[in-house]
N, C-alpha and C positions, 0 to 999 in steps of 0.2 A: 768836448774833450773830457774824458773820464778822469776824475781826481783819484790819486793814489791813496790806498788805505794804509795808513801808518799807525793808527792807534786801535786798541781793542779794550773793551770793558769786560770785566769778569765779576759778576755779582756773587758775593760769598757771605752775605749777611744772615743767611738762614740758621735756624736753631738746630736742625738735624734731629728732630724729635723721634723720627722713625728708628734711630740707632741708639736711643737711650738704653742703658746708662752709659754706654761707651762715650757718648758725646756730652755728658754732663759738664765736664771740664775741658774737653778738647774739641775743637771745631771738626765737624764731620769731614771737611775737606782735607783734614790731616790723617784720616783713616788710610792705612796702607793697602794698596793693591800690589801684592807680592812684597816689594821692599821700597816702593815709592808712594808718597801720599797722593791721593786723588788729584789734588790741585797741581802737583808738579807735572803730571801728564798734560794738563791743559796749558800750563805755562810753556812747556817745551813745544807743544803744538803751535802756539801763537808765534813764538820766536822762529820756529822752523818755517813758518809761512811768510816770514818777512816783516812781522809786526815790529815796530821800533819802540813803541811805548805801551805798556800795559797798565790799565787802571783797575785796581781792585776796590770794589764797593763792599766795605766790611761793616761789622756791627760790634756791639760790646762783647768783650771776651775773645776777640779774634786775633789778639796780639801774636799768637803762635804762628800765624800765617806770615806775618812780617818777619818774625825771628827766623823762620825756615829759610827765607831768601836773603839772609844777612850773615855776616861772619859770626862764628861761635868761637871766640878767642880762647877760652879755656879748653874747649875740645880740641881745637887746632894745635894749641901748644902741647897738649898731652900727646897727640898723635905724632908730633915732631919729636918729642922726647923719646917715644917708644919706637921710632923708626918705621911707623906705619904709613909709608908714603902713598900707597895705593888708596888707602882710606882717606888720607888727607887730600889727595887729588880729587876724590869723589865728592867730598863735602864742599870743596871750593868750586867745583865745576858747576854747581847748581846756582851760584850767586851771580845774578845779572850785573852788567855794568851799571855803575852808579847813575841814577836818574831814569833807568828803563822801566822801573815799576813805581807807580804812585798809588796813594791810598786816600780814599774818602769814605765817609760813614753814611749809612742809611739809619737815621735815628729811630724810625718806626717801621715795622714790617707792613708796608702798604702795597706790596705787590712787585712783580718783576718790572713793570713799566716804571714804577716809582724809583726802583733801584737804578735803572738805567738813567733816569732823569737826574739823579743825584750826581752823576758824572759829567753833566752837560758842560760845565765851565772848564773842565780838564780836556774835554774833546774839542770844544770850539766849533768852528764852522767848516768841518771837513767830514768825509765819510769815515765810518768806523766799523769794526767787527765786534761781535759779542760771542763769548764762549761761556757756556754753562758747564762748570767742571763736573757736575753729576753725570753728564753724558760723556762717557769715555768711548772713543771710536778707535777700534783696532783696524788699521789699514796700512797698505804699503806706502802710500803717500798720505801725509796728514790731511785730515778732512778739510781744515781751513785752507791749506795750500791748494787743494782741489778747487775750492770755491774761489780763491783769488784768481786762478786761471780762468774759470768760468766768468768771473766778473769783468775780466778784460774784454770779453765778448759782449756781455749784456749791459754793463753799467747799472745804474739805478740801485734797486734793492734786491737782495738775494738771500734766501733761507734754505738751509739744508732740510731735506724731507725724506721720509720713508713711509712705506705702507704699514699700517697697523691693523689688527683685527677690528672689524666694525664695532664689536662690543666694547672696545677700548677707546673709541673716539671721544668719550666724555673726559678723557685724561689729557687731551692735547689740543693745540691749535690746529684746525683742519682747513685744507685748501679747497676752494672751488677753482677748477683749472680750465684753461683754454687750450691753445695750440701747444703741441709737444714737439721739441726738437732735441732728439737724443736724450740726454740726462736732464734737459731743461724743460720745465713746464711753465707756461704763462699763468700767472695768478690773476684770477678775475674776482676773487673774494676770499675772505678769511673769517672763520668762526671759531671763537674760543670755547673749547670743551662742550661741543654739541652732543645732545643725546643721540645714540646710534641711529634712531629712525629719522633724525633731522639732519644728519651729517651730509654735506654735499659730496664727499668722497671719503676714502680711507687714507688719504695722503696727509701725513702728519708732519708738523714742524718739530725738529729736534734742536738741541741747544747750540746751534751755530748760525750766525746771521752776519750779513754785511748790509748796513743801512746808511741812508743819507741823513745829514744833520737836521733836515726839516722835521724829522720825527720829534725833536725836542720841543718845537713850538706846539705840537699836538699834546705831548705829555705835560706841558705847562698847565694845561687846563685841569689836570688831576681828575679826569672823569673815571668813575669806578664802574667796573664790569662784573664778570663772574666772580663769586666769592666775596663781593664787596671790596675788591682790590683794583688797583690801577693796572690794567692788563696791557702788556706790550702788543699782543695780537690785535686788540681793538685799535690801538694807535696806528699800527702798520696798515690796517684796513683803510684808513683815511688817505694813504698815499697811492692806493691803487687807482689807476687812470690818470694820475698826475705825474707819475714817474714810472719808468720801467720796473716791473716787479716779476720775479721768477722764483720758482722752487727748483732746487738742484738735488737730484738723486745721487748721493755720494757713493763712492766705492768703499766698502768696509763693513764692519759689524759694530753696531752701537750697543753699549751696555749702560743701563740705567743704574748708576752707582748710588743714587739716592734711595734705592730700594734694596732690601736685604738680599733677595734672590738675585737681582741684577748684579749686586756687588760681588756675590759669591761666584756667579758665572764669569765675571770679568777677571777675578783672581785666578780661577782655573784656566781660562783661555790664555791669559798673559803668562802664567807660569809655564804652560805647555809650550809656548812659543819661545821660551828662553833656551839658549844653547847650554847654559850651565845647569839648568834645572829640568828642562822639558822631558828628556828621556826617563830619568829617574822618577819623576813625578808621574809620568804616564804608566810606568811599570807598577808604581804603588797603587794607582787608581784601579788597575786591572785586578789587584788582589782583594778589592773590596767586594763584599757580598751584599748586594742591594736587594 
């Protein structure tokens, strides 16, 4: 019997050095794509997929993330006084029900695997999802919701995947694949950031996962991999052959908002998709002489 996925971890302890100086005093997850911070897209995706409890793994100076998903009483009072009901409804609509978001800290930047391990006591002995906010997926159906549907079929462990240029395999966790069933690929092996000539494929993991709790006993060992960090990919590799493990080719477009160019692409794409901005923005882009 497959256990229901109720909880999700969102690691947000990174320093965001690629966006300095913008991120000197503000978490990179608060950078706006059009008019919503990056993290809000991921939070909405999690809740839209049926996640009941979200666990944010934060670090020092990340208090703005907590404030964003809480009441801002002075702001709300001012909006009431000025009769700005639509703005008031907007800022209140992003506040989750009490208890739906929990926070824990990663005191040292020891890698993604370590960040996930920091949430082990809040997850407990049940399957869970992981969303990396830097990966913003534009799709008709939320990427995690697509995976939840696939998980009903596969059980076990499931990672979102996409093909990348071979010269970029050293940036990602790469799959060695077996049988293919539509959007699902059996995972026979995982390699973290292999050199292009050594990569078993070009099928890369992106920042969406559904994992079984047995991963925590592997992460407990604190074994370090690429970059001297505790790599989640290395830990997941230990589950292959012991539990079902699949890659899922999601429908949609993924933007890497941890990269300046990816961030700009996401901003343009999501602005063009907006009913209130899209046409005017498209008309403006046509006037640019490149």
